[in-house]
Backbone of each chain as ProteinMPNN parsed JSONL, in Angstrom:
{"seq_chain_A": "MNLYNDYKDRADFLTVYIREAHPLDEWQMKSNVDQGVCYAQPHSTEQRVAIANDFIQRFHFPLPFAVDDMHDIADHAYSAWPERIYIIDEQGKIVYRGGIGPFNYHPAEARAWLEKRFNVTPTPTTSAANGHPTNAAN", "coords_chain_A": {"N_chain_A": [[15.731, -16.453, -3.491], [18.393, -16.847, -3.247], [19.361, -14.574, -1.984], [18.288, -14.886, 0.544], [19.566, -17.281, 1.329], [22.181, -16.381, 1.389], [22.211, -14.452, 3.384], [20.788, -15.245, 5.62], [21.904, -15.859, 8.046], [22.553, -13.508, 9.112], [20.515, -11.68, 8.888], [16.963, -11.28, 9.377], [14.189, -12.712, 7.663], [11.061, -12.212, 6.047], [8.395, -13.278, 4.219], [5.547, -11.933, 2.742], [2.502, -12.917, 1.731], [0.411, -11.561, -0.6], [-2.472, -10.03, -2.178], [-3.4, -11.637, -5.212], [-1.592, -11.173, -8.267], [-2.051, -11.843, -10.94], [-4.575, -13.324, -11.337], [-6.828, -15.853, -12.646], [-9.353, -14.84, -13.04], [-9.002, -12.206, -13.439], [-6.5, -10.331, -14.649], [-5.024, -12.511, -16.303], [-1.926, -14.033, -17.05], [-0.253, -15.319, -19.936], [2.043, -16.745, -19.402], [1.598, -17.78, -16.888], [-0.416, -19.597, -17.406], [0.974, -21.373, -19.036], [2.713, -22.388, -17.145], [1.044, -23.66, -15.482], [-0.023, -22.315, -13.335], [-2.697, -21.37, -12.138], [-5.043, -19.574, -10.662], [-8.013, -18.346, -9.165], [-8.832, -15.055, -7.99], [-8.516, -14.947, -4.541], [-11.313, -15.077, -2.334], [-11.73, -15.501, 0.245], [-10.287, -16.033, 3.484], [-9.481, -18.652, 3.811], [-9.148, -19.554, 1.177], [-7.072, -17.893, 0.348], [-4.979, -18.612, 2.076], [-4.7, -21.257, 1.297], [-3.675, -21.05, -1.316], [-1.241, -19.817, -0.765], [0.002, -21.869, 0.639], [0.139, -23.788, -1.388], [1.992, -22.563, -3.052], [4.302, -22.568, -1.456], [4.762, -25.292, -1.165], [5.199, -26.088, -3.821], [7.552, -24.767, -4.574], [9.222, -25.447, -2.565], [9.662, -23.512, -0.645], [11.753, -21.747, 1.425], [11.743, -19.476, 3.063], [10.594, -17.691, 5.978], [7.082, -17.219, 6.334], [4.128, -15.315, 5.795], [0.677, -14.309, 5.692], [-1.298, -11.885, 4.146], [-4.24, -10.238, 5.361], [-7.775, -10.467, 4.455], [-8.606, -7.918, 4.099], [-6.513, -6.703, 2.998], [-4.586, -5.333, 4.483], [-1.802, -5.165, 5.041], [-0.787, -4.936, 2.464], [-1.912, -2.469, 1.656], [-0.802, -0.76, 3.595], [1.895, -0.84, 3.013], [1.959, -0.315, 0.361], [2.268, -2.434, -1.477], [1.546, -4.117, -3.627], [2.286, -5.162, -6.969], [4.512, -6.59, -6.094], [7.184, -6.174, -3.809], [10.003, -4.982, -1.923], [11.112, -4.36, 1.344], [13.441, -3.217, 3.832], [13.756, -3.437, 7.268], [15.041, -1.966, 10.141], [16.623, -2.772, 13.352], [15.412, -1.085, 15.105], [12.927, -0.741, 14.165], [12.626, 0.937, 12.037], [12.237, 1.959, 8.646], [14.716, 1.148, 6.429], [15.41, 0.48, 3.921], [13.664, 0.899, 0.961], [12.154, -0.616, -1.506], [11.406, -0.438, -5.054], [8.264, -0.536, -6.895], [7.125, -3.611, -8.144], [6.547, -5.024, -11.423], [8.597, -3.713, -12.735], [10.267, -2.018, -11.267], [11.336, -3.591, -9.354], [13.913, -4.68, -7.601], [15.844, -6.892, -6.344], [18.588, -6.886, -6.105], [19.259, -4.429, -5.106], [18.466, -4.589, -2.451], [20.212, -6.55, -1.667], [22.594, -5.126, -1.955], [22.296, -3.265, 0.078], [22.426, -4.917, 2.338], [24.975, -5.952, 2.043], [26.475, -3.66, 2.435], [25.733, -2.974, 5.022], [26.683, -5.136, 6.551], [29.178, -5.274, 5.729], [30.285, -7.248, 4.136], [30.608, -9.647, 1.567], [28.951, -12.315, 0.764], [29.766, -15.517, -0.673], [28.067, -15.936, -3.6], [25.118, -17.888, -3.751], [23.371, -20.366, -5.689], [20.174, -20.951, -7.19], [17.495, -23.008, -8.242], [14.925, -22.355, -8.102], [12.202, -20.471, -9.305], [10.107, -17.905, -9.55], [7.317, -15.926, -8.423], [7.087, -15.164, -4.973], [9.723, -15.731, -5.186], [11.628, -14.513, -6.591], [12.663, -12.624, -5.047], [14.699, -13.59, -3.982], [16.912, -13.366, -5.427]], "CA_chain_A": [[16.169, -17.415, -2.494], [19.826, -16.683, -3.053], [19.559, -13.527, -0.98], [17.993, -15.526, 1.828], [20.643, -18.226, 1.66], [23.428, -15.662, 1.639], [22.148, -13.543, 4.538], [19.889, -15.714, 6.681], [22.626, -15.912, 9.316], [22.796, -12.138, 9.574], [19.277, -10.9, 8.864], [15.715, -12.045, 9.374], [13.406, -12.572, 6.442], [9.641, -12.55, 6.134], [7.64, -13.105, 2.983], [4.123, -11.693, 2.989], [1.682, -13.241, 0.558], [-0.638, -10.547, -0.741], [-3.457, -10.196, -3.253], [-2.831, -12.167, -6.437], [-1.339, -10.182, -9.307], [-2.583, -12.261, -12.238], [-5.503, -14.449, -11.208], [-7.502, -16.183, -13.906], [-10.573, -14.055, -13.207], [-8.642, -10.803, -13.67], [-5.533, -10.229, -15.744], [-4.203, -13.706, -16.308], [-0.829, -13.983, -18.002], [-0.032, -16.566, -20.657], [3.127, -17.49, -18.753], [1.021, -18.532, -15.773], [-1.124, -20.74, -18.0], [2.01, -22.307, -19.469], [3.323, -23.014, -15.968], [0.008, -24.314, -14.684], [-0.293, -21.531, -12.129], [-3.984, -20.753, -12.453], [-5.871, -19.415, -9.472], [-8.894, -17.191, -9.11], [-8.516, -14.172, -6.867], [-9.168, -15.482, -3.339], [-12.358, -14.26, -1.717], [-11.824, -15.859, 1.661], [-8.99, -16.299, 4.105], [-9.128, -20.051, 3.559], [-8.633, -19.645, -0.185], [-5.769, -17.217, 0.273], [-4.002, -19.453, 2.779], [-4.485, -22.465, 0.494], [-2.766, -20.718, -2.417], [0.079, -19.6, -0.17], [0.581, -23.186, 0.938], [0.496, -24.403, -2.682], [3.23, -21.927, -3.5], [5.421, -23.04, -0.633], [5.03, -26.702, -1.469], [5.73, -26.238, -5.178], [8.929, -24.279, -4.679], [9.95, -25.785, -1.332], [10.084, -22.157, -0.298], [12.263, -21.853, 2.788], [11.655, -18.255, 3.856], [9.419, -17.527, 6.847], [5.98, -16.817, 5.466], [2.908, -14.811, 6.431], [-0.381, -14.035, 4.728], [-2.057, -10.665, 4.388], [-5.643, -10.591, 5.585], [-8.647, -10.224, 3.307], [-8.748, -6.476, 3.924], [-5.264, -6.256, 2.36], [-4.042, -4.293, 5.35], [-0.347, -5.028, 4.833], [-0.609, -4.426, 1.095], [-2.212, -1.03, 1.631], [0.13, -0.023, 4.461], [3.218, -0.799, 2.397], [1.808, -0.128, -1.095], [3.134, -3.553, -1.855], [1.12, -4.844, -4.829], [2.231, -6.622, -6.937], [5.664, -7.145, -5.386], [8.022, -5.085, -3.297], [10.895, -5.36, -0.829], [11.553, -3.362, 2.318], [14.269, -3.699, 4.929], [13.439, -2.72, 8.505], [16.165, -2.181, 11.061], [16.309, -3.306, 14.673], [14.569, -0.103, 15.817], [11.619, -0.688, 13.519], [12.617, 1.979, 11.012], [12.479, 1.525, 7.271], [16.051, 1.555, 5.994], [15.426, 0.296, 2.47], [12.32, 0.862, 0.384], [12.293, -0.968, -2.905], [10.4, 0.051, -5.981], [7.117, -1.397, -7.159], [7.338, -4.543, -9.234], [7.757, -5.775, -11.739], [9.627, -2.923, -13.426], [11.206, -1.41, -10.324], [11.594, -4.576, -8.312], [15.323, -4.999, -7.795], [16.442, -7.52, -5.157], [20.017, -6.557, -6.019], [19.381, -3.247, -4.247], [18.404, -5.074, -1.069], [21.498, -7.217, -1.446], [23.624, -4.094, -1.781], [22.125, -2.689, 1.43], [22.914, -5.902, 3.301], [26.431, -6.011, 1.901], [27.037, -2.453, 3.062], [25.477, -3.042, 6.466], [27.504, -6.145, 7.19], [30.522, -5.122, 5.201], [30.739, -8.563, 3.702], [29.955, -10.138, 0.361], [28.992, -13.777, 0.781], [29.859, -16.196, -1.963], [26.675, -16.092, -4.046], [24.591, -19.223, -3.96], [22.477, -20.445, -6.837], [18.922, -21.63, -6.894], [16.693, -23.317, -9.416], [13.573, -21.851, -7.902], [11.938, -19.326, -10.159], [8.7, -17.531, -9.511], [6.995, -14.959, -7.378], [8.046, -14.091, -4.807], [11.071, -16.273, -5.046], [12.567, -13.599, -7.23], [13.277, -11.867, -3.995], [15.819, -14.318, -3.533], [18.03, -13.218, -6.347]], "C_chain_A": [[17.665, -17.319, -2.242], [20.122, -15.655, -1.97], [19.334, -14.097, 0.418], [19.131, -16.454, 2.236], [21.929, -17.503, 2.046], [23.408, -14.873, 2.947], [21.287, -14.025, 5.688], [20.579, -15.801, 8.038], [22.847, -14.527, 9.904], [21.529, -11.303, 9.67], [18.083, -11.839, 8.948], [14.974, -11.758, 8.07], [11.95, -12.903, 6.743], [8.999, -12.258, 4.78], [6.166, -12.927, 3.331], [3.363, -11.924, 1.687], [0.503, -12.269, 0.504], [-1.578, -10.916, -1.899], [-2.787, -10.658, -4.556], [-2.68, -11.082, -7.514], [-2.028, -10.539, -10.619], [-3.511, -13.469, -12.114], [-6.279, -14.666, -12.495], [-8.785, -15.388, -14.112], [-10.288, -12.554, -13.326], [-7.698, -10.757, -14.875], [-4.604, -11.43, -15.715], [-3.138, -13.609, -17.393], [-0.664, -15.35, -18.674], [1.037, -17.417, -19.97], [2.599, -18.312, -17.585], [0.26, -19.752, -16.279], [-0.113, -21.809, -18.404], [2.608, -23.08, -18.293], [2.303, -23.727, -15.083], [-0.282, -23.612, -13.375], [-1.566, -20.731, -12.364], [-4.866, -20.74, -11.205], [-6.788, -18.215, -9.662], [-8.473, -16.326, -7.93], [-9.24, -14.693, -5.622], [-10.208, -14.509, -2.784], [-12.6, -14.648, -0.263], [-10.417, -16.113, 2.185], [-8.532, -17.72, 3.795], [-8.536, -20.217, 2.152], [-7.251, -19.023, -0.293], [-4.679, -18.057, 0.929], [-3.689, -20.704, 1.958], [-3.52, -22.188, -0.656], [-1.351, -20.491, -1.886], [0.758, -20.926, 0.121], [0.947, -23.937, -0.34], [1.833, -23.867, -3.178], [4.436, -22.496, -2.742], [5.788, -24.479, -0.973], [5.669, -26.862, -2.849], [7.199, -25.86, -5.253], [9.801, -24.692, -3.485], [10.52, -24.503, -0.738], [10.508, -22.091, 1.168], [12.07, -20.622, 3.671], [10.449, -18.29, 4.797], [8.3, -16.818, 6.084], [4.811, -16.326, 6.305], [1.923, -14.468, 5.324], [-1.093, -12.747, 5.134], [-3.524, -11.03, 4.591], [-6.515, -10.131, 4.413], [-8.981, -8.743, 3.126], [-7.5, -5.861, 3.299], [-4.572, -5.162, 3.177], [-2.548, -4.079, 5.121], [-0.054, -4.454, 3.453], [-0.834, -2.919, 1.065], [-1.192, -0.231, 2.449], [1.485, 0.168, 3.786], [3.166, -0.557, 0.885], [2.589, -1.217, -1.823], [2.778, -4.211, -3.179], [1.818, -4.299, -6.058], [3.41, -7.287, -6.229], [6.578, -5.997, -4.981], [8.881, -5.612, -2.15], [11.165, -4.134, 0.05], [12.585, -4.024, 3.23], [14.001, -2.799, 6.125], [14.543, -3.006, 9.507], [15.685, -2.623, 12.447], [15.446, -2.355, 15.491], [13.19, 0.037, 15.166], [11.497, 0.406, 12.477], [12.88, 1.377, 9.627], [13.85, 2.051, 6.834], [16.262, 1.304, 4.495], [13.985, 0.157, 1.988], [12.478, 0.603, -1.107], [11.192, -0.382, -3.752], [9.295, -0.97, -6.195], [7.431, -2.308, -8.345], [6.292, -4.405, -10.315], [8.908, -4.899, -12.259], [10.678, -2.341, -12.486], [11.511, -2.316, -9.138], [13.011, -5.097, -8.501], [15.922, -5.592, -6.508], [17.923, -7.2, -5.004], [20.231, -5.313, -5.145], [19.35, -3.651, -2.772], [19.708, -5.79, -0.711], [22.6, -6.196, -1.184], [23.52, -3.468, -0.385], [22.708, -3.637, 2.472], [24.441, -6.003, 3.245], [27.089, -4.826, 2.606], [26.893, -2.522, 4.574], [26.455, -3.994, 7.156], [28.937, -6.138, 6.676], [31.117, -6.456, 4.775], [29.954, -8.948, 2.456], [30.042, -11.652, 0.351], [29.19, -14.334, -0.618], [28.444, -16.486, -2.442], [26.305, -17.554, -4.215], [23.685, -19.199, -5.177], [21.238, -21.217, -6.451], [18.159, -21.87, -8.175], [15.292, -22.745, -9.297], [13.36, -20.589, -8.716], [10.452, -19.003, -10.134], [8.47, -16.543, -8.411], [6.666, -15.704, -6.114], [9.449, -14.623, -4.612], [12.099, -15.397, -5.734], [13.308, -12.784, -6.17], [14.541, -12.497, -3.542], [17.019, -14.127, -4.42], [19.071, -12.243, -5.83]], "O_chain_A": [[18.148, -17.663, -1.163], [21.018, -15.841, -1.147], [20.093, -13.821, 1.347], [19.599, -16.404, 3.373], [22.671, -17.954, 2.919], [24.455, -14.648, 3.554], [21.074, -13.282, 6.645], [19.91, -15.816, 9.071], [23.275, -14.389, 11.05], [21.466, -10.338, 10.432], [18.177, -13.026, 8.635], [15.124, -10.695, 7.468], [11.647, -13.756, 7.578], [9.058, -11.138, 4.273], [5.612, -13.688, 4.125], [3.556, -11.226, 0.692], [-0.29, -12.174, 1.44], [-1.465, -11.984, -2.501], [-1.743, -10.136, -4.948], [-3.526, -10.199, -7.649], [-2.528, -9.664, -11.327], [-3.262, -14.513, -12.717], [-6.374, -13.769, -13.333], [-9.261, -15.271, -15.242], [-11.207, -11.736, -13.316], [-8.084, -11.113, -15.988], [-3.511, -11.358, -15.154], [-3.408, -13.164, -18.509], [-0.904, -16.393, -18.064], [0.953, -18.645, -19.955], [3.089, -19.41, -17.32], [0.29, -20.813, -15.656], [-0.315, -22.997, -18.151], [2.961, -24.253, -18.414], [2.656, -24.321, -14.065], [-0.735, -24.236, -12.415], [-1.516, -19.561, -12.743], [-5.362, -21.777, -10.764], [-6.397, -17.201, -10.24], [-7.837, -16.803, -6.991], [-10.459, -14.863, -5.65], [-10.008, -13.294, -2.768], [-13.547, -14.185, 0.371], [-9.486, -16.373, 1.422], [-7.351, -17.965, 3.549], [-7.55, -20.93, 1.964], [-6.365, -19.569, -0.951], [-3.581, -18.192, 0.388], [-2.546, -21.158, 1.928], [-2.643, -23.004, -0.938], [-0.378, -20.93, -2.499], [1.954, -21.085, -0.124], [1.953, -24.645, -0.375], [2.685, -24.615, -3.658], [5.451, -22.852, -3.339], [6.963, -24.835, -1.057], [6.575, -27.677, -3.026], [7.995, -26.536, -5.906], [10.974, -24.328, -3.411], [11.695, -24.427, -0.38], [9.699, -22.355, 2.057], [12.216, -20.706, 4.89], [9.408, -18.851, 4.457], [8.559, -15.921, 5.281], [4.538, -16.852, 7.384], [2.3, -14.352, 4.158], [-1.441, -12.547, 6.297], [-3.995, -12.028, 4.047], [-6.028, -9.477, 3.49], [-9.571, -8.356, 2.117], [-7.433, -4.649, 3.094], [-4.043, -4.196, 2.626], [-2.087, -2.942, 5.019], [0.815, -3.596, 3.295], [-0.024, -2.18, 0.506], [-0.771, 0.85, 2.036], [2.14, 1.196, 3.96], [4.195, -0.588, 0.21], [3.447, -0.945, -2.663], [3.648, -4.818, -3.803], [1.941, -3.082, -6.194], [3.304, -8.439, -5.809], [6.726, -5.002, -5.691], [8.513, -6.583, -1.488], [11.409, -3.032, -0.441], [12.598, -5.246, 3.38], [14.014, -1.573, 6.019], [14.935, -4.157, 9.699], [14.491, -2.82, 12.673], [14.816, -2.77, 16.464], [12.383, 0.861, 15.595], [10.39, 0.764, 12.075], [13.641, 0.422, 9.474], [14.102, 3.256, 6.869], [17.181, 1.853, 3.886], [13.198, -0.608, 2.545], [12.881, 1.483, -1.868], [10.181, 0.106, -3.245], [9.379, -2.11, -5.74], [7.922, -1.87, -9.386], [5.272, -3.742, -10.13], [10.066, -5.314, -12.221], [11.84, -2.189, -12.863], [11.893, -1.855, -8.062], [13.287, -5.855, -9.431], [16.448, -4.853, -5.677], [18.455, -7.239, -3.894], [21.279, -5.173, -4.515], [20.105, -3.126, -1.954], [20.23, -5.653, 0.396], [23.434, -6.382, -0.299], [24.534, -3.179, 0.25], [23.406, -3.201, 3.388], [25.106, -6.124, 4.274], [28.111, -4.967, 3.278], [27.812, -2.172, 5.314], [26.988, -3.682, 8.221], [29.787, -6.901, 7.136], [32.288, -6.747, 5.022], [28.779, -8.609, 2.318], [31.07, -12.219, -0.02], [28.83, -13.706, -1.613], [27.698, -17.201, -1.773], [27.075, -18.35, -4.751], [23.281, -18.132, -5.64], [21.244, -22.023, -5.521], [18.172, -21.041, -9.085], [14.56, -22.664, -10.284], [14.246, -19.738, -8.8], [9.638, -19.768, -10.652], [9.331, -16.342, -7.555], [6.037, -16.761, -6.16], [10.266, -14.002, -3.932], [13.299, -15.523, -5.489], [14.43, -12.324, -6.384], [15.328, -11.927, -2.787], [18.07, -14.709, -4.151], [20.08, -12.008, -6.494]]}, "seq_chain_B": "MRWWKWTAIILIAVLACGYGALSYMMGGPRDVYGFLRYALPQWRDGKLKVGDTAPNVRLLALDGQTTFHLSDRIGQRPLVLVFGSYT", "coords_chain_B": {"N_chain_B": [[-17.692, 18.723, -43.641], [-18.065, 19.166, -40.173], [-15.933, 20.86, -37.787], [-15.789, 19.531, -35.349], [-16.284, 16.919, -35.962], [-14.037, 16.127, -37.376], [-12.206, 16.419, -35.316], [-13.091, 14.436, -33.571], [-12.652, 12.173, -35.134], [-9.859, 12.247, -35.462], [-9.066, 12.015, -32.775], [-10.059, 9.471, -32.103], [-8.544, 7.968, -33.874], [-5.953, 8.435, -32.87], [-6.187, 7.294, -30.325], [-6.705, 4.659, -31.065], [-4.322, 3.994, -32.38], [-2.54, 4.282, -30.246], [-3.484, 2.274, -28.515], [-2.979, 0.103, -30.13], [-0.185, 0.196, -30.311], [0.534, -0.209, -27.631], [-0.518, -2.762, -27.333], [1.163, -4.212, -28.998], [3.593, -3.905, -27.633], [3.035, -5.077, -25.155], [2.194, -7.614, -25.624], [-0.361, -8.262, -26.45], [-3.788, -7.245, -27.151], [-5.453, -7.986, -25.08], [-3.815, -7.988, -22.871], [-3.249, -5.313, -22.606], [-5.747, -4.334, -21.894], [-6.029, -5.712, -19.453], [-3.922, -4.585, -18.022], [-4.713, -1.881, -17.885], [-7.174, -2.125, -16.634], [-6.782, -3.635, -14.267], [-4.118, -3.492, -13.207], [-3.121, -0.82, -13.255], [-4.919, 0.711, -11.528], [-4.177, -0.353, -9.087], [-1.553, 0.073, -8.602], [0.47, 1.681, -6.435], [2.64, 4.036, -5.266], [2.885, 4.941, -2.71], [3.302, 6.48, 0.578], [5.256, 5.946, 2.354], [8.611, 6.258, 3.51], [12.204, 6.033, 3.569], [13.425, 5.888, 6.853], [11.037, 6.244, 8.112], [8.813, 4.916, 10.614], [8.132, 1.497, 10.532], [5.01, 0.333, 9.467], [2.995, -1.346, 11.775], [1.644, -3.928, 11.029], [-0.954, -6.439, 11.241], [-0.583, -9.87, 10.749], [-1.208, -13.044, 9.145], [-0.623, -16.387, 10.026], [0.533, -19.409, 8.379], [-1.178, -21.429, 9.058], [-3.623, -20.427, 8.898], [-5.028, -19.541, 11.041], [-3.592, -18.546, 13.272], [-2.498, -15.366, 14.346], [-0.191, -12.641, 14.106], [1.825, -9.785, 14.935], [3.754, -7.547, 12.932], [5.739, -6.327, 14.406], [6.504, -8.275, 16.134], [8.479, -9.602, 14.855], [10.58, -7.945, 14.697], [13.616, -6.471, 15.811], [15.867, -7.976, 16.676], [17.606, -8.435, 14.507], [18.26, -6.955, 11.241], [15.297, -6.833, 9.254], [14.268, -8.35, 6.385], [11.737, -7.677, 4.313], [9.498, -9.139, 2.258], [7.193, -8.753, -0.235], [4.67, -10.382, -2.152], [2.991, -12.441, -4.647], [1.547, -15.53, -5.88], [0.941, -15.704, -8.624]], "CA_chain_B": [[-17.748, 18.107, -42.309], [-17.769, 20.156, -39.162], [-14.632, 20.698, -37.141], [-15.806, 18.577, -34.242], [-16.228, 15.568, -36.505], [-12.619, 15.857, -37.632], [-11.566, 16.258, -34.006], [-13.453, 13.108, -33.055], [-11.965, 11.152, -35.95], [-8.427, 12.263, -35.111], [-8.941, 11.5, -31.407], [-10.259, 8.023, -32.165], [-7.377, 7.397, -34.557], [-4.82, 8.486, -31.941], [-6.414, 6.285, -29.286], [-6.544, 3.334, -31.676], [-2.881, 3.781, -32.598], [-1.94, 4.087, -28.929], [-3.865, 0.95, -28.034], [-2.256, -0.856, -30.962], [1.226, 0.207, -29.917], [0.621, -0.874, -26.333], [-0.769, -4.191, -27.555], [2.386, -4.768, -29.555], [4.637, -3.921, -26.614], [2.677, -5.887, -23.989], [1.908, -8.983, -26.008], [-1.673, -8.424, -27.059], [-4.791, -6.288, -26.671], [-6.011, -8.428, -23.798], [-2.89, -7.558, -21.817], [-3.435, -3.87, -22.405], [-6.968, -4.194, -21.102], [-5.726, -6.168, -18.102], [-3.073, -3.581, -17.384], [-5.493, -0.673, -17.587], [-8.317, -2.438, -15.758], [-6.425, -4.237, -12.982], [-2.82, -3.119, -12.64], [-2.969, 0.628, -13.056], [-5.584, 1.223, -10.321], [-3.628, -0.904, -7.84], [-0.164, 0.513, -8.43], [0.581, 2.858, -5.58], [3.991, 4.183, -4.735], [2.733, 5.084, -1.267], [3.932, 7.635, 1.23], [6.348, 5.523, 3.231], [9.95, 6.588, 3.025], [13.29, 5.596, 4.442], [13.44, 6.626, 8.109], [9.725, 6.122, 8.746], [8.542, 3.715, 11.399], [7.43, 0.497, 9.727], [3.644, 0.06, 9.951], [2.946, -2.595, 12.539], [0.438, -4.61, 10.55], [-1.232, -7.782, 11.746], [-0.454, -10.855, 9.677], [-1.773, -14.359, 9.395], [0.308, -17.502, 9.807], [0.123, -20.343, 7.323], [-2.253, -22.331, 9.488], [-4.878, -19.745, 8.644], [-5.691, -19.21, 12.312], [-2.724, -17.762, 14.148], [-2.117, -14.037, 13.881], [0.908, -11.993, 14.823], [2.133, -8.454, 14.427], [5.085, -7.436, 12.337], [6.694, -5.95, 15.446], [6.995, -9.497, 16.77], [9.638, -10.096, 14.093], [11.549, -6.849, 14.606], [14.344, -6.15, 17.024], [17.14, -8.665, 16.858], [18.449, -8.243, 13.319], [17.464, -6.327, 10.17], [14.248, -7.697, 8.711], [13.991, -8.198, 4.954], [10.301, -7.902, 4.173], [9.26, -9.388, 0.831], [5.778, -8.899, -0.586], [4.455, -10.943, -3.474], [1.924, -13.426, -4.755], [1.944, -16.708, -6.649], [0.832, -15.474, -10.064]], "C_chain_B": [[-17.338, 19.136, -41.243], [-16.474, 19.812, -38.407], [-14.657, 19.63, -36.065], [-15.805, 17.135, -34.747], [-14.785, 15.165, -36.806], [-11.868, 15.637, -36.316], [-11.841, 14.867, -33.454], [-12.72, 12.011, -33.828], [-10.487, 11.072, -35.584], [-8.209, 11.665, -33.722], [-9.068, 9.973, -31.384], [-9.055, 7.345, -32.819], [-6.168, 7.363, -33.632], [-4.974, 7.421, -30.87], [-6.212, 4.874, -29.84], [-5.075, 3.008, -31.908], [-2.17, 3.519, -31.272], [-2.225, 2.708, -28.373], [-3.121, -0.128, -28.825], [-0.793, -0.941, -30.573], [1.416, -0.49, -28.581], [0.416, -2.375, -26.47], [0.482, -4.879, -28.078], [3.455, -4.925, -28.473], [4.324, -4.919, -25.498], [2.289, -7.313, -24.347], [0.555, -9.198, -26.634], [-2.671, -7.448, -26.475], [-5.392, -6.686, -25.333], [-5.119, -7.989, -22.632], [-2.994, -6.059, -21.567], [-4.677, -3.619, -21.564], [-6.71, -4.585, -19.647], [-4.895, -5.156, -17.333], [-3.895, -2.359, -16.96], [-6.583, -0.939, -16.545], [-7.872, -2.859, -14.369], [-5.118, -3.721, -12.382], [-2.756, -1.628, -12.295], [-3.674, 1.142, -11.8], [-4.948, 0.74, -9.024], [-2.189, -0.467, -7.595], [-0.127, 1.78, -7.598], [2.005, 2.938, -5.046], [3.959, 4.34, -3.223], [3.522, 6.246, -0.693], [5.064, 7.243, 2.176], [7.68, 5.929, 2.633], [10.989, 6.072, 4.02], [13.346, 6.502, 5.672], [12.111, 6.579, 8.834], [9.67, 4.861, 9.608], [7.725, 2.741, 10.551], [6.035, 0.262, 10.294], [3.569, -1.322, 10.601], [1.667, -3.362, 12.204], [0.288, -5.987, 11.197], [-1.244, -8.752, 10.57], [-0.977, -12.211, 10.136], [-0.7, -15.415, 9.141], [-0.281, -18.488, 8.811], [-0.915, -21.359, 7.762], [-3.624, -21.691, 9.284], [-5.596, -19.285, 9.901], [-4.868, -18.242, 13.151], [-2.415, -16.395, 13.535], [-0.938, -13.535, 14.705], [1.124, -10.618, 14.217], [3.565, -8.409, 13.894], [6.133, -7.103, 13.399], [7.247, -7.17, 16.178], [8.259, -10.016, 16.09], [10.76, -9.054, 14.0], [12.312, -6.73, 15.919], [15.693, -6.798, 17.165], [18.125, -8.371, 15.722], [17.63, -7.473, 12.285], [16.459, -7.34, 9.61], [14.033, -7.366, 7.239], [12.546, -8.633, 4.726], [9.973, -7.979, 2.681], [7.765, -9.593, 0.593], [5.661, -9.5, -1.984], [3.28, -11.898, -3.468], [2.404, -14.561, -5.662], [1.961, -16.397, -8.144], [1.566, -14.22, -10.469]], "O_chain_B": [[-16.371, 19.877, -41.421], [-16.004, 18.674, -38.391], [-13.68, 18.906, -35.878], [-15.371, 16.229, -34.035], [-14.364, 14.04, -36.538], [-11.0, 14.769, -36.226], [-10.943, 14.203, -32.936], [-12.231, 11.045, -33.242], [-9.931, 9.986, -35.418], [-7.272, 10.894, -33.517], [-8.287, 9.281, -30.73], [-8.606, 6.288, -32.377], [-5.434, 6.375, -33.607], [-4.016, 6.723, -30.539], [-5.631, 4.01, -29.182], [-4.634, 1.885, -31.664], [-1.306, 2.647, -31.183], [-1.34, 2.048, -27.829], [-2.69, -1.137, -28.267], [-0.224, -2.031, -30.514], [2.351, -1.274, -28.413], [1.09, -3.165, -25.809], [0.819, -5.985, -27.658], [4.136, -5.948, -28.405], [5.236, -5.54, -24.951], [2.079, -8.137, -23.457], [0.334, -10.217, -27.288], [-2.428, -6.879, -25.411], [-5.793, -5.83, -24.544], [-5.608, -7.661, -21.551], [-2.842, -5.601, -20.434], [-4.666, -2.802, -20.643], [-7.119, -3.88, -18.725], [-5.131, -4.902, -16.152], [-3.785, -1.874, -15.834], [-6.872, -0.097, -15.695], [-8.508, -2.487, -13.383], [-5.028, -3.536, -11.168], [-2.384, -1.244, -11.187], [-3.09, 1.938, -11.065], [-5.15, 1.348, -7.972], [-1.67, -0.626, -6.49], [-0.633, 2.824, -8.01], [2.501, 1.989, -4.439], [4.889, 3.926, -2.53], [4.301, 6.901, -1.386], [5.747, 8.105, 2.73], [7.856, 5.944, 1.414], [10.671, 5.725, 5.157], [13.318, 7.727, 5.552], [12.049, 6.84, 10.035], [10.378, 3.884, 9.365], [6.739, 3.131, 9.926], [5.895, 0.015, 11.492], [4.021, -2.321, 10.041], [0.735, -3.427, 13.005], [1.26, -6.605, 11.633], [-1.842, -8.48, 9.53], [-1.157, -12.476, 11.324], [0.037, -15.341, 8.158], [-1.454, -18.4, 8.45], [-1.474, -22.075, 6.931], [-4.655, -22.336, 9.475], [-6.674, -18.696, 9.816], [-5.383, -17.252, 13.67], [-2.108, -16.292, 12.348], [-0.726, -13.952, 15.844], [0.657, -10.332, 13.115], [4.449, -9.134, 14.351], [7.279, -7.544, 13.305], [8.324, -7.11, 16.771], [9.019, -10.781, 16.684], [11.759, -9.262, 13.312], [11.739, -6.869, 16.999], [16.598, -6.193, 17.74], [19.304, -8.099, 15.949], [16.415, -7.352, 12.439], [16.741, -8.534, 9.511], [13.662, -6.245, 6.891], [12.187, -9.794, 4.921], [10.149, -7.011, 1.942], [7.155, -10.502, 1.157], [6.439, -9.177, -2.882], [2.655, -12.138, -2.435], [3.535, -14.543, -6.147], [2.893, -16.784, -8.849], [1.582, -13.868, -11.649]]}, "name": "protein", "num_of_chains": 2, "seq": "MNLYNDYKDRADFLTVYIREAHPLDEWQMKSNVDQGVCYAQPHSTEQRVAIANDFIQRFHFPLPFAVDDMHDIADHAYSAWPERIYIIDEQGKIVYRGGIGPFNYHPAEARAWLEKRFNVTPTPTTSAANGHPTNAANMRWWKWTAIILIAVLACGYGALSYMMGGPRDVYGFLRYALPQWRDGKLKVGDTAPNVRLLALDGQTTFHLSDRIGQRPLVLVFGSYT"}
């Protein structure tokens, strides 16, 4: 969310909610149980949209938001699962292609691209929000 | 004991040690299973690269009804595209 706050006046943002990474009926993580984030993998558009809305409400997530369809078209097109960042320029070309999360998911790289593009380093903001995909905001 | 029995024993021992080491590193045997069963098959680096045209996928708005294309959000300023899920 910090990245969004720092650059929302210069760049557009879009978060795309994709297939769950750790649903309770697949590979559920203990951390999700501890945080009370327990969802089965959605099997309908309604279920997927409902989880996306839960996420937004819990974190008061300010970024523009979209949902991938049940065929996972966006996920497959961008090889996005479980988390990933791209930057697309005004001509529709990919100018930054982040690594696959969680190990190669580095929002700082996207920040560096924006800093270079705009030749400015905003005063970093802080945020208490913590969770996927709010990490993108770091 | 025939050679193939020793081979099988050694192979099983190596696999067991590997699974044990992964369990230690990942937090438990259940996490290793989850990683192998669910994460590994879905991890794809993909063929997109810097300079490629961004795939113009169709997306769903939060009302669950409205659809739009990614190109609708491209053109005025750079677009930071963030993929993720809740869990």
